C-alpha positions, 0 to 999 in steps of 0.5 A: 577496471578493478582496484585501480579504478576504484582508487582513482575514483575515490581520489577524484571524489576527495579532490572534488571537495578541494579542487575547483574542477575535476576531469576524467581522461584515458591514457594511451594504454587505456587506463582511466585517470581522474584529476584537477589538472589533465595532461596537455593534448589529451581528450578530457571529460569535465566531471564536476557536474556529474558528481554528487557532493559528499558532505552536504548539510541536507544529507540527513533529509529523508529521501524518497526511495521507490520502496517508500512509494510502494509502502505508501501504495500498499497502505492505501490498498490495505485501507481501501480493502478494509473500507470495502469489507466494512461496507460489505458487512454493513450491507449484509447486516442491513439485508439480514435486518430487513429479512428479520423485520419482514418475517416478524410482520408475517408472524404477527398475523395468522401463520400457515406453512406449506410442506414439500407436498403442498399441504398447509399446516399451522403452528400453535399460538405459543410457537408463533409467539416464541418465533416472534420473540426470537425475531424481535431479539434478532432485529434488536441485535442486527438493527440496533 
């Protein structure tokens, strides 16, 4: 089934546009033939219903190929991932904001620090005010 088969198939396709019916049969030598009038006494297969029309008005319609469905799925996955990243950033920002507010509340009273040995130490009022200003600025940036 080489060039002869393809040639027969092309002829059969062109015949389908002009003929009412198209048949396929195999001769005694095993060769496949197509035509609108099969020889008498041969086992024929009607082909008209299995062939797609060549010239159709809707040939320019966008067809749904598996690749377009895959592209749509990739786009949905990307949008979902982007949305999750935005949600994660918002949660992280909210956590940082809460921590900064808590630290600022702590700094508004007397402040004592405990070192690794368990000894308490204090910071000066100037250091406390400086740290409070830094935290207030951080809260402004994080919390809006």
